[in-house]
Backbone as a chain_set.jsonl record, in Angstrom:
{"seq": "MFEGKSFIDILNMGGWAAWVLLFLSIISVMVTLIKAVEFWKKSKIVRSDFIKGLLYQLRKGRIDEAIYFCEKTLTPMSPVAKAGLIAYRDKEGNIVQAMDREIMIETVKLERYVTILGTIGSISVYVGLFGTVLGIIRAFHDISTVGSGGISVVIMGVSEALIATATGLFVAIPAVVAYNFFAKYIDKFVVNMQYCSSAVEDFLLGKTSGKINEED", "coords": {"N": [[118.388, 92.541, 134.524], [118.468, 90.807, 132.379], [120.868, 89.554, 132.596], [123.036, 86.86, 132.041], [121.139, 85.412, 130.697], [119.888, 83.574, 127.954], [119.042, 84.01, 124.421], [116.769, 82.489, 123.923], [115.748, 82.245, 126.494], [114.994, 84.881, 127.007], [112.987, 85.236, 125.113], [111.155, 83.396, 126.112], [110.453, 84.715, 128.424], [108.937, 86.722, 127.382], [106.671, 85.391, 126.669], [104.087, 83.597, 124.772], [103.494, 85.421, 122.787], [105.887, 86.633, 122.048], [107.158, 84.555, 120.701], [105.445, 84.192, 118.539], [105.86, 86.662, 117.304], [108.53, 86.397, 116.649], [108.363, 84.457, 114.649], [106.884, 85.936, 112.76], [108.754, 87.909, 112.204], [110.739, 86.477, 110.893], [109.408, 85.745, 108.539], [108.983, 88.324, 107.532], [111.613, 89.233, 107.048], [112.434, 87.387, 105.087], [110.614, 87.908, 102.958], [111.282, 90.58, 102.461], [113.953, 90.367, 101.552], [113.592, 88.771, 99.249], [111.929, 90.399, 97.616], [113.54, 92.655, 97.428], [115.771, 91.768, 95.967], [114.442, 91.031, 93.595], [113.336, 93.527, 92.718], [115.664, 94.977, 92.437], [116.941, 93.693, 90.288], [115.058, 94.18, 88.266], [115.115, 96.9, 88.043], [117.468, 97.628, 86.922], [117.599, 98.271, 84.249], [117.446, 101.2, 82.479], [114.739, 103.398, 81.838], [114.66, 105.142, 79.544], [116.754, 104.089, 78.016], [115.794, 101.539, 77.381], [113.516, 102.139, 75.834], [114.683, 103.524, 73.731], [116.252, 101.486, 72.538], [114.188, 99.782, 71.787], [112.617, 101.342, 70.011], [114.505, 101.744, 68.062], [114.699, 99.262, 66.782], [112.099, 99.137, 65.811], [111.966, 101.296, 64.05], [113.498, 100.325, 62.028], [111.818, 98.556, 61.0], [111.731, 96.059, 62.108], [109.896, 94.008, 63.517], [109.779, 91.429, 64.688], [112.377, 91.281, 65.724], [112.223, 93.334, 67.559], [110.388, 92.282, 69.328], [111.878, 90.117, 70.281], [113.905, 91.564, 71.503], [112.468, 92.62, 73.628], [111.905, 90.274, 75.004], [114.39, 89.417, 75.943], [115.132, 91.352, 77.712], [115.134, 92.244, 81.036], [112.764, 93.735, 82.564], [109.865, 95.398, 83.868], [108.652, 96.768, 81.811], [109.053, 95.357, 79.486], [107.21, 93.052, 79.004], [104.914, 94.547, 78.561], [105.406, 96.157, 76.277], [105.915, 94.056, 74.523], [103.411, 92.759, 74.385], [101.876, 94.686, 73.05], [103.257, 94.797, 70.6], [102.968, 92.191, 69.592], [100.195, 92.081, 69.262], [99.968, 94.002, 67.295], [101.524, 92.91, 65.222], [100.278, 90.426, 64.68], [97.802, 91.306, 64.168], [95.643, 90.986, 65.907], [93.231, 91.832, 68.052], [93.087, 94.864, 70.083], [95.727, 97.175, 70.193], [96.31, 99.012, 72.269], [94.626, 98.132, 74.341], [95.676, 95.587, 74.755], [98.208, 96.187, 75.813], [97.445, 97.594, 78.092], [96.171, 95.591, 79.561], [98.379, 93.982, 80.071], [99.869, 95.667, 81.677], [98.312, 95.687, 83.992], [98.59, 93.001, 84.751], [101.371, 92.813, 85.218], [101.597, 94.65, 87.295], [100.226, 93.363, 89.358], [101.964, 91.206, 89.713], [104.227, 92.563, 90.641], [103.28, 93.5, 93.061], [103.019, 91.228, 94.504], [103.365, 89.469, 97.496], [104.161, 91.793, 98.817], [102.119, 92.935, 100.274], [102.129, 91.324, 102.465], [104.161, 92.306, 104.072], [103.051, 94.771, 104.793], [100.88, 93.882, 106.285], [102.143, 92.477, 108.388], [103.547, 94.608, 109.539], [101.405, 96.043, 110.5], [100.028, 94.407, 112.36], [101.892, 93.49, 114.198], [102.546, 95.204, 116.341], [100.165, 95.154, 117.781], [99.97, 92.479, 118.446], [102.173, 92.294, 120.15], [101.336, 94.104, 122.129], [99.072, 92.795, 123.091], [100.273, 90.526, 124.156], [101.687, 91.763, 126.206], [99.637, 92.767, 127.849], [98.466, 90.347, 128.684], [100.678, 89.343, 130.055], [100.965, 91.167, 132.162], [98.551, 90.776, 133.49], [98.992, 88.138, 134.283], [101.167, 88.542, 136.003], [100.088, 90.103, 138.129], [98.202, 88.307, 138.981], [99.806, 86.249, 139.965], [100.963, 87.607, 142.103], [98.745, 88.113, 143.715], [98.104, 85.542, 144.357], [100.333, 84.552, 145.736], [100.554, 86.488, 147.711], [102.478, 88.127, 148.74], [105.591, 89.894, 148.259], [105.861, 92.475, 147.34], [106.731, 95.674, 145.812], [108.888, 95.074, 144.166], [108.404, 92.598, 143.008], [106.218, 93.229, 141.446], [107.32, 95.091, 139.647], [109.218, 93.467, 138.376], [107.559, 91.567, 137.134], [106.039, 93.205, 135.388], [108.044, 94.332, 133.797], [109.0, 92.074, 132.466], [106.702, 91.45, 131.041], [106.57, 93.587, 129.291], [108.424, 92.968, 127.408], [107.207, 91.74, 125.254], [105.878, 93.868, 123.973], [108.08, 95.454, 123.225], [109.318, 93.666, 121.468], [107.339, 93.496, 119.515], [107.391, 96.108, 118.424], [109.979, 96.075, 117.429], [109.737, 94.262, 115.366], [107.696, 95.382, 113.799], [108.484, 97.986, 112.877], [110.717, 97.758, 110.926], [109.297, 96.261, 109.01], [107.231, 97.983, 108.161], [108.734, 100.082, 107.095], [110.023, 98.75, 104.971], [107.765, 98.011, 103.473], [106.7, 100.526, 102.664], [108.849, 101.425, 101.149], [108.956, 99.539, 99.037], [106.422, 99.952, 97.963], [106.699, 102.501, 96.912], [108.57, 101.973, 94.918], [107.071, 100.285, 93.279], [105.163, 102.071, 92.32], [106.834, 103.629, 90.728], [107.611, 101.748, 88.804], [105.118, 101.272, 87.582], [104.564, 103.77, 86.439], [106.661, 103.845, 84.568], [105.904, 101.684, 82.937], [103.492, 102.628, 81.905], [104.4, 104.846, 80.521], [106.045, 103.621, 78.613], [104.118, 102.128, 77.253], [102.647, 104.208, 76.115], [104.592, 105.309, 74.402], [105.099, 103.195, 72.601], [102.549, 102.881, 71.548], [102.156, 105.38, 70.264], [104.142, 105.219, 68.307], [103.483, 102.907, 66.777], [100.979, 103.59, 65.852], [101.576, 105.625, 64.244], [101.923, 108.192, 65.293], [104.112, 109.254, 66.472], [106.946, 111.462, 66.705], [109.423, 110.604, 66.518], [111.019, 111.21, 68.619], [111.988, 110.748, 71.987], [111.419, 111.044, 75.463], [114.148, 111.921, 77.415], [114.424, 111.716, 80.088], [114.601, 109.833, 83.087]], "CA": [[117.348, 91.522, 134.431], [118.794, 89.86, 131.316], [122.205, 89.022, 132.773], [123.137, 85.413, 132.08], [120.008, 84.78, 130.022], [120.056, 83.369, 126.516], [117.987, 84.559, 123.572], [115.584, 81.662, 124.142], [115.204, 82.602, 127.812], [114.336, 86.187, 126.897], [111.727, 85.011, 124.403], [110.236, 82.732, 127.04], [109.963, 85.74, 129.337], [107.915, 87.492, 126.664], [105.476, 84.581, 126.481], [103.796, 83.087, 123.431], [103.477, 86.534, 121.825], [107.252, 86.837, 121.563], [107.442, 83.506, 119.724], [104.679, 84.537, 117.335], [106.542, 87.783, 116.667], [109.758, 85.867, 116.042], [107.932, 83.827, 113.397], [106.528, 87.009, 111.83], [109.973, 88.605, 111.801], [111.42, 85.623, 109.909], [108.677, 85.932, 107.282], [109.233, 89.684, 107.064], [112.978, 89.304, 106.498], [112.472, 86.599, 103.852], [109.895, 88.655, 101.916], [112.072, 91.777, 102.15], [115.101, 89.977, 100.741], [113.111, 88.304, 97.943], [111.46, 91.537, 96.816], [114.665, 93.558, 97.188], [116.527, 91.201, 94.848], [113.595, 91.128, 92.403], [113.243, 94.914, 92.266], [116.999, 95.411, 92.014], [117.164, 93.17, 88.94], [114.143, 94.79, 87.312], [115.361, 98.339, 87.941], [118.792, 97.869, 86.348], [117.418, 98.831, 82.911], [116.916, 102.562, 82.492], [113.578, 103.505, 80.96], [114.985, 105.772, 78.266], [117.59, 103.167, 77.242], [114.939, 100.474, 76.861], [112.652, 102.664, 74.767], [115.555, 103.81, 72.592], [116.556, 100.22, 71.881], [112.967, 99.25, 71.19], [112.243, 102.151, 68.85], [115.518, 101.535, 67.019], [114.274, 98.087, 66.021], [110.836, 99.437, 65.124], [112.237, 102.195, 62.912], [114.051, 99.488, 60.971], [110.767, 97.659, 60.552], [112.022, 94.713, 62.623], [108.935, 93.716, 64.578], [110.202, 90.215, 65.392], [113.577, 91.61, 66.501], [111.775, 94.158, 68.68], [109.779, 91.354, 70.291], [112.988, 89.398, 70.898], [114.552, 92.539, 72.382], [111.654, 92.673, 74.847], [112.008, 88.996, 75.708], [115.697, 89.249, 76.581], [115.367, 92.464, 78.626], [114.418, 92.031, 82.284], [112.156, 94.948, 83.099], [108.408, 95.306, 83.743], [108.216, 97.375, 80.557], [109.199, 94.399, 78.388], [105.969, 92.363, 78.654], [103.928, 95.527, 78.085], [105.732, 96.452, 74.881], [105.766, 92.82, 73.752], [101.981, 92.522, 74.164], [101.436, 95.582, 71.994], [103.893, 94.424, 69.339], [102.342, 90.954, 69.107], [98.857, 92.44, 68.788], [100.149, 94.74, 66.032], [102.042, 91.999, 64.195], [99.295, 89.405, 64.338], [96.525, 91.989, 63.892], [94.626, 90.365, 66.745], [92.892, 92.658, 69.201], [93.482, 96.269, 70.137], [97.09, 97.333, 70.713], [96.279, 99.712, 73.551], [94.013, 97.253, 75.329], [96.626, 94.507, 75.035], [99.238, 96.701, 76.705], [96.812, 97.917, 79.378], [95.993, 94.335, 80.292], [99.689, 93.52, 80.533], [100.25, 96.532, 82.797], [97.609, 95.183, 85.179], [99.203, 91.722, 85.128], [102.691, 93.088, 85.78], [101.411, 95.33, 88.575], [99.89, 92.318, 90.327], [103.197, 90.459, 89.988], [105.097, 93.406, 91.459], [102.692, 93.651, 94.395], [102.99, 89.918, 95.158], [104.046, 89.335, 98.792], [104.41, 93.079, 99.473], [101.06, 93.154, 101.26], [102.486, 90.593, 103.682], [104.927, 93.232, 104.905], [102.119, 95.733, 105.363], [100.091, 93.199, 107.316], [103.012, 92.237, 109.549], [103.799, 95.898, 110.172], [100.192, 96.527, 111.168], [99.556, 93.564, 113.465], [102.948, 93.131, 115.154], [102.419, 96.028, 117.549], [99.004, 94.695, 118.542], [100.327, 91.183, 119.036], [103.036, 92.595, 121.292], [100.533, 94.729, 123.183], [98.231, 91.749, 123.664], [101.146, 89.734, 125.004], [102.007, 92.552, 127.398], [98.451, 92.775, 128.716], [98.374, 89.029, 129.32], [101.79, 89.218, 130.997], [100.663, 91.962, 133.358], [97.495, 90.051, 134.202], [99.613, 86.989, 134.932], [102.014, 89.021, 137.098], [99.245, 90.472, 139.259], [97.574, 87.079, 139.484], [100.811, 85.57, 140.787], [101.14, 88.36, 143.358], [97.564, 87.883, 144.562], [98.135, 84.154, 144.818], [101.387, 84.421, 146.746], [100.176, 87.366, 148.817], [103.625, 88.9, 149.201], [106.571, 90.147, 147.224], [106.083, 93.893, 147.281], [106.859, 96.372, 144.535], [109.93, 94.449, 143.345], [107.782, 91.538, 142.229], [105.381, 93.899, 140.446], [108.196, 95.66, 138.625], [109.793, 92.37, 137.616], [106.528, 90.996, 136.282], [105.678, 94.164, 134.335], [109.179, 94.455, 132.881], [108.992, 90.886, 131.628], [105.558, 91.544, 130.13], [106.854, 94.606, 128.282], [109.276, 92.387, 126.365], [106.35, 91.485, 124.096], [105.681, 95.142, 123.276], [109.345, 95.825, 122.596], [109.513, 92.765, 120.331], [106.388, 93.899, 118.484], [107.922, 97.3, 117.758], [111.19, 95.665, 116.714], [109.302, 93.577, 114.145], [106.799, 96.22, 113.001], [109.126, 99.149, 112.254], [111.356, 97.399, 109.649], [108.297, 95.798, 108.04], [106.553, 99.159, 107.613], [109.71, 100.792, 106.259], [110.184, 97.971, 103.742], [106.511, 98.102, 102.708], [106.637, 101.85, 102.032], [109.908, 101.483, 100.139], [108.541, 98.752, 97.879], [105.253, 100.602, 97.364], [107.223, 103.603, 96.095], [109.199, 101.363, 93.742], [105.998, 99.795, 92.41], [104.615, 103.254, 91.638], [107.782, 103.996, 89.682], [107.492, 100.752, 87.736], [103.853, 101.492, 86.89], [104.751, 104.959, 85.597], [107.507, 103.447, 83.443], [105.124, 100.844, 82.031], [102.53, 103.485, 81.214], [105.159, 105.671, 79.577], [106.448, 102.728, 77.527], [102.912, 101.831, 76.486], [102.328, 105.393, 75.321], [105.595, 105.461, 73.343], [104.849, 102.156, 71.6], [101.278, 103.209, 70.901], [102.375, 106.501, 69.352], [104.937, 104.805, 67.149], [102.748, 101.949, 65.955], [99.834, 104.26, 65.24], [102.078, 106.684, 63.381], [101.76, 109.513, 65.901], [105.342, 109.713, 67.088], [107.829, 112.326, 65.92], [110.746, 109.992, 66.534], [111.786, 111.666, 69.769], [111.502, 110.24, 73.247], [111.873, 111.773, 76.636], [115.44, 111.393, 77.894], [114.415, 111.62, 81.527], [114.294, 108.512, 83.648]], "C": [[117.692, 90.439, 133.417], [120.178, 89.244, 131.473], [122.166, 87.494, 132.856], [122.011, 84.677, 131.384], [120.29, 84.677, 128.52], [118.91, 84.003, 125.752], [116.678, 83.8, 123.769], [114.924, 82.017, 125.47], [114.443, 83.924, 127.751], [113.001, 86.052, 126.169], [110.703, 84.334, 125.304], [109.664, 83.72, 128.051], [108.859, 86.565, 128.687], [106.653, 86.695, 126.397], [105.277, 84.151, 125.034], [103.824, 84.18, 122.384], [104.865, 86.77, 121.237], [107.621, 85.788, 120.522], [106.68, 83.736, 118.421], [105.376, 85.66, 116.574], [107.864, 87.357, 116.031], [109.446, 85.22, 114.698], [107.585, 84.889, 112.345], [107.771, 87.747, 111.335], [110.75, 87.802, 110.759], [110.752, 85.766, 108.544], [108.969, 87.295, 106.686], [110.605, 89.815, 106.412], [113.058, 88.561, 105.169], [111.798, 87.353, 102.706], [110.691, 89.883, 101.492], [113.249, 91.436, 101.251], [114.677, 89.556, 99.336], [112.711, 89.478, 97.058], [112.593, 92.515, 96.51], [115.495, 93.07, 96.003], [115.732, 91.336, 93.546], [113.567, 92.551, 91.853], [114.593, 95.439, 91.795], [117.283, 94.943, 90.59], [116.308, 93.902, 87.911], [114.37, 96.29, 87.146], [116.718, 98.66, 87.329], [118.704, 98.511, 84.961], [116.771, 100.205, 83.015], [115.794, 102.674, 81.462], [113.925, 104.049, 79.59], [115.84, 104.853, 77.392], [116.75, 102.052, 76.621], [114.106, 100.975, 75.678], [113.482, 103.016, 73.53], [115.86, 102.536, 71.816], [115.349, 99.635, 71.176], [112.588, 100.025, 69.925], [113.264, 102.03, 67.721], [115.127, 100.361, 66.135], [113.0, 98.385, 65.223], [111.044, 100.354, 63.928], [112.832, 101.434, 61.735], [113.005, 98.516, 60.418], [110.94, 96.236, 61.051], [111.104, 94.401, 63.802], [109.374, 92.491, 65.39], [111.439, 90.474, 66.256], [113.211, 92.459, 67.719], [111.141, 93.285, 69.761], [110.868, 90.559, 71.02], [113.741, 90.303, 71.866], [113.796, 92.645, 73.707], [111.837, 91.409, 75.676], [113.327, 88.853, 76.467], [116.012, 90.361, 77.583], [114.498, 92.302, 79.864], [113.988, 93.373, 82.866], [110.652, 94.81, 82.958], [107.871, 95.914, 82.449], [108.216, 96.375, 79.409], [107.9, 93.673, 78.036], [104.904, 93.3, 78.098], [104.161, 95.831, 76.61], [105.533, 95.217, 74.009], [104.302, 92.539, 73.436], [101.448, 93.404, 73.043], [101.994, 95.208, 70.636], [103.273, 93.158, 68.744], [100.946, 91.239, 68.562], [98.932, 93.172, 67.456], [100.584, 93.807, 64.911], [100.981, 91.002, 63.735], [97.931, 89.984, 63.977], [95.371, 91.323, 64.636], [94.39, 91.244, 67.972], [93.409, 94.077, 69.079], [94.844, 96.407, 70.803], [97.081, 97.937, 72.11], [95.705, 98.817, 74.648], [94.949, 96.112, 75.717], [97.699, 94.977, 76.011], [98.662, 97.073, 78.063], [96.593, 96.665, 80.218], [97.318, 93.839, 80.862], [100.192, 94.379, 81.691], [99.586, 96.056, 84.082], [98.241, 93.882, 85.668], [100.551, 91.951, 85.806], [102.593, 93.786, 87.128], [101.072, 94.33, 89.674], [101.135, 91.513, 90.694], [104.131, 91.265, 90.896], [104.592, 93.504, 92.902], [102.675, 92.333, 95.171], [103.901, 89.896, 96.386], [104.266, 90.665, 99.515], [103.348, 93.354, 100.54], [101.333, 92.397, 102.559], [103.259, 91.501, 104.633], [104.017, 94.26, 105.565], [101.294, 95.124, 106.481], [100.91, 92.959, 108.571], [103.292, 93.537, 110.284], [102.605, 96.402, 110.958], [99.854, 95.728, 112.417], [100.618, 93.292, 114.527], [102.834, 93.917, 116.458], [101.27, 95.532, 118.413], [99.245, 93.33, 119.171], [101.199, 91.392, 120.269], [102.266, 93.203, 122.452], [99.641, 93.701, 123.877], [99.045, 90.856, 124.593], [101.5, 90.442, 126.29], [100.842, 92.567, 128.378], [98.306, 91.442, 129.44], [99.475, 88.826, 130.355], [101.535, 89.988, 132.278], [99.57, 91.286, 134.186], [98.083, 88.863, 134.957], [100.45, 87.415, 136.138], [101.181, 89.378, 138.32], [98.516, 89.262, 139.841], [98.544, 86.319, 140.389], [100.989, 86.271, 142.124], [99.965, 88.119, 144.295], [97.544, 86.47, 145.12], [99.138, 83.966, 145.942], [101.067, 85.266, 147.969], [101.315, 88.168, 149.365], [104.552, 89.148, 148.03], [106.853, 91.617, 147.038], [106.248, 94.433, 145.87], [107.891, 95.728, 143.626], [109.348, 93.351, 142.464], [106.926, 92.123, 141.126], [106.238, 94.419, 139.298], [108.788, 94.563, 137.759], [108.774, 91.773, 136.659], [106.156, 91.9, 135.128], [106.802, 94.286, 133.317], [109.271, 93.253, 131.952], [107.856, 90.941, 130.612], [105.833, 92.531, 129.001], [107.802, 94.113, 127.19], [108.463, 92.142, 125.099], [106.12, 92.754, 123.297], [106.943, 95.568, 122.548], [109.616, 94.959, 121.368], [108.581, 93.13, 119.185], [106.862, 95.124, 117.715], [109.143, 96.954, 116.913], [110.848, 94.987, 115.389], [108.545, 94.53, 113.22], [107.532, 97.321, 112.237], [109.848, 98.786, 110.951], [110.358, 96.957, 108.586], [107.587, 96.97, 107.379], [107.477, 99.94, 106.688], [109.88, 100.071, 104.927], [108.939, 98.067, 102.864], [106.416, 99.437, 101.976], [107.679, 101.997, 100.928], [109.484, 100.75, 98.872], [107.325, 99.371, 97.184], [105.687, 101.768, 96.47], [107.857, 103.069, 94.812], [108.143, 100.859, 92.762], [105.371, 100.947, 91.641], [105.527, 103.686, 90.49], [107.712, 103.035, 88.509], [106.221, 100.967, 86.919], [103.946, 102.701, 85.967], [105.593, 104.612, 84.371], [106.74, 102.599, 82.431], [104.121, 101.678, 81.242], [103.22, 104.365, 80.172], [105.571, 104.837, 78.366], [105.259, 102.397, 76.636], [102.537, 103.001, 75.584], [103.295, 105.568, 74.155], [105.377, 104.44, 72.23], [103.572, 102.448, 70.83], [101.455, 104.331, 69.874], [103.131, 106.065, 68.104], [104.125, 103.903, 66.222], [101.555, 102.58, 65.254], [100.255, 105.463, 64.401], [101.968, 108.071, 63.946], [103.061, 110.082, 66.435], [106.164, 110.574, 66.133], [109.227, 111.786, 65.89], [111.594, 110.403, 67.706], [111.161, 111.079, 71.032], [112.097, 111.077, 74.373], [113.151, 111.128, 77.171], [115.443, 111.199, 79.394], [114.072, 110.209, 81.949], [113.502, 108.688, 84.941]], "O": [[117.27, 89.292, 133.562], [120.628, 88.499, 130.602], [121.393, 86.911, 133.616], [121.928, 83.451, 131.466], [120.858, 85.585, 127.913], [117.936, 84.472, 126.34], [115.604, 84.401, 123.781], [113.698, 82.083, 125.567], [113.385, 84.073, 128.363], [112.009, 86.671, 126.553], [109.517, 84.663, 125.261], [108.521, 83.577, 128.484], [107.954, 87.048, 129.368], [105.656, 87.258, 125.944], [106.158, 84.311, 124.189], [104.139, 83.92, 121.222], [104.994, 87.074, 120.051], [108.324, 86.096, 119.56], [107.208, 83.502, 117.334], [105.473, 85.619, 115.348], [108.266, 87.895, 114.999], [110.175, 85.411, 113.725], [107.952, 84.753, 111.178], [107.83, 88.162, 110.178], [111.349, 88.376, 109.849], [111.426, 85.891, 107.522], [109.179, 87.419, 105.48], [110.743, 90.43, 105.355], [113.679, 89.047, 104.224], [112.346, 87.428, 101.606], [110.768, 90.196, 100.304], [113.514, 92.15, 100.284], [115.313, 89.929, 98.35], [113.103, 89.548, 95.893], [112.604, 93.136, 95.447], [115.878, 93.859, 95.14], [116.288, 91.712, 92.514], [113.753, 92.758, 90.654], [114.663, 96.247, 90.869], [117.805, 95.705, 89.776], [116.775, 94.21, 86.815], [113.862, 96.887, 86.196], [117.088, 99.829, 87.225], [119.625, 99.213, 84.543], [115.682, 100.35, 83.571], [115.882, 102.124, 80.364], [113.525, 103.477, 78.576], [115.679, 104.831, 76.171], [116.969, 101.668, 75.472], [114.009, 100.306, 74.649], [113.025, 102.823, 72.403], [115.743, 102.502, 70.591], [115.471, 99.059, 70.095], [112.275, 99.428, 68.895], [112.919, 102.198, 66.551], [115.206, 100.436, 64.909], [112.853, 97.93, 64.088], [110.374, 100.207, 62.907], [112.689, 101.846, 60.584], [113.277, 97.755, 59.489], [110.365, 95.305, 60.487], [111.51, 94.523, 64.957], [109.347, 92.511, 66.62], [111.547, 89.961, 67.37], [113.816, 92.32, 68.782], [111.332, 93.519, 70.955], [110.787, 90.355, 72.231], [114.167, 89.857, 72.931], [114.404, 92.746, 74.773], [111.915, 91.467, 76.903], [113.364, 88.229, 77.528], [117.053, 90.317, 78.239], [113.273, 92.231, 79.764], [114.748, 94.045, 83.563], [110.189, 94.165, 82.016], [106.752, 95.606, 82.039], [107.453, 96.533, 78.455], [107.513, 93.673, 76.867], [104.089, 92.901, 77.266], [103.238, 95.772, 75.798], [105.039, 95.319, 72.885], [103.986, 92.12, 72.322], [100.676, 92.955, 72.196], [101.291, 95.29, 69.63], [103.077, 93.069, 67.532], [100.559, 90.702, 67.523], [98.075, 92.992, 66.591], [100.084, 93.894, 63.79], [100.815, 90.769, 62.538], [97.029, 89.268, 63.543], [94.285, 91.122, 64.091], [95.266, 91.374, 68.826], [94.074, 94.44, 68.108], [95.086, 95.82, 71.858], [97.752, 97.445, 73.017], [96.244, 98.757, 75.753], [95.002, 95.719, 76.882], [98.061, 94.247, 76.934], [99.323, 96.886, 79.085], [96.803, 96.673, 81.431], [97.376, 93.34, 81.986], [100.867, 93.875, 82.589], [100.218, 96.024, 85.138], [98.408, 93.688, 86.872], [100.839, 91.355, 86.844], [103.414, 93.543, 88.012], [101.573, 94.438, 90.794], [101.334, 91.177, 91.862], [104.749, 90.714, 91.807], [105.382, 93.581, 93.842], [102.354, 92.317, 96.359], [105.072, 90.267, 96.306], [104.532, 90.665, 100.717], [103.645, 93.936, 101.583], [100.836, 92.773, 103.621], [103.043, 91.474, 105.844], [104.181, 94.586, 106.741], [101.038, 95.766, 107.5], [100.442, 93.202, 109.683], [103.278, 93.57, 111.515], [102.76, 97.101, 111.96], [99.439, 96.299, 113.425], [100.281, 92.902, 115.645], [103.004, 93.363, 117.544], [101.384, 95.492, 119.638], [98.789, 93.054, 120.28], [100.996, 90.753, 121.301], [102.504, 92.868, 123.612], [99.476, 93.733, 125.096], [98.586, 90.474, 125.669], [101.605, 89.815, 127.344], [101.029, 92.402, 129.584], [98.057, 91.4, 130.645], [99.249, 88.218, 131.401], [101.857, 89.51, 133.366], [99.647, 91.23, 135.413], [97.732, 88.606, 136.108], [100.45, 86.743, 137.169], [101.531, 88.994, 139.436], [98.247, 89.204, 141.041], [98.158, 85.812, 141.442], [101.146, 85.62, 143.157], [100.141, 87.943, 145.501], [97.035, 86.228, 146.215], [98.857, 83.323, 146.954], [101.271, 84.842, 149.106], [101.145, 88.844, 150.38], [104.312, 88.657, 146.927], [107.951, 91.991, 146.626], [105.952, 93.762, 144.881], [107.769, 95.834, 142.406], [109.751, 93.192, 141.311], [106.894, 91.604, 140.01], [105.921, 94.213, 138.127], [108.855, 94.707, 136.539], [109.091, 91.502, 135.501], [105.973, 91.429, 134.006], [106.55, 94.339, 132.114], [109.589, 93.405, 130.773], [108.022, 90.532, 129.463], [105.378, 92.328, 127.875], [107.962, 94.771, 126.162], [108.973, 92.315, 123.992], [106.161, 92.724, 122.067], [106.889, 95.993, 121.393], [110.089, 95.457, 120.346], [108.976, 93.082, 118.02], [106.748, 95.172, 116.491], [109.317, 97.479, 115.813], [111.58, 95.121, 114.408], [108.727, 94.494, 112.003], [107.231, 97.563, 111.068], [109.615, 99.45, 109.941], [110.541, 97.239, 107.402], [107.363, 96.956, 106.169], [107.059, 100.403, 105.627], [109.882, 100.706, 103.872], [109.049, 98.191, 101.644], [106.084, 99.471, 100.791], [107.42, 102.618, 99.898], [109.633, 101.271, 97.767], [107.213, 99.318, 95.959], [105.112, 101.992, 95.405], [107.692, 103.657, 93.743], [108.306, 100.994, 91.549], [105.08, 100.821, 90.452], [105.054, 104.06, 89.417], [107.748, 103.456, 87.353], [106.247, 100.855, 85.694], [103.461, 102.659, 84.837], [105.276, 105.036, 83.26], [106.899, 102.767, 81.222], [103.928, 101.457, 80.047], [102.69, 104.595, 79.085], [105.459, 105.291, 77.228], [105.377, 102.387, 75.411], [102.156, 102.808, 74.43], [102.885, 105.93, 73.052], [105.462, 104.78, 71.049], [103.518, 102.284, 69.611], [100.96, 104.237, 68.752], [102.811, 106.481, 66.991], [104.092, 104.124, 65.012], [101.168, 102.142, 64.171], [99.418, 106.22, 63.911], [101.921, 109.043, 63.193], [103.122, 111.253, 66.812], [106.082, 110.428, 64.913], [110.127, 112.402, 65.319], [112.755, 110.007, 67.804], [109.941, 110.935, 71.12], [113.137, 111.719, 74.226], [113.207, 109.912, 77.354], [116.363, 110.583, 79.934], [113.349, 109.49, 81.26], [113.138, 107.701, 85.581]]}, "num_chains": 1, "name": "protein.A"}
């Protein structure tokens, strides 16, 4: 059925739904690449290494150096620790509350655009199914209008209509996989931020024993 047909011809066979799904697939790929690069950069710093470097500066009494250490380190933990250190240094506000607020801000930043993948993964199948239903209706309408053609015409019309469903699945599956992958990464980042907040809080409030968990 597809012999000698170009990619554009196949999309035209799938109707408007196939073109909508093509647009959604482009958005999905762009968001996936953007978030993959972002998360890769932010996950290069191991949690235990960051906290060790931070506590080293704090044990020396170098608050400003610790803040600078946070500023030059690309990880979601950095803004959290920096917020607590600034609140401690300037004696403005509660240290714990400052870090909790920063955790919420960083979580929102991490979740930015990820919901787009979840939405595309959810609606793509339905868009494809809707296109298929319309294609089948059109095929049977053409048969009733012509009044002839037999089973071959029916099969051809239905097979063309099913292109929309196949395209919807092709778009939805990668989007859902990417969404679940990024959601898992966000959970890991949140745990790291909470752990960092606890370590900074313990040290600044004089509760730490000087030891940190080596696990990442």
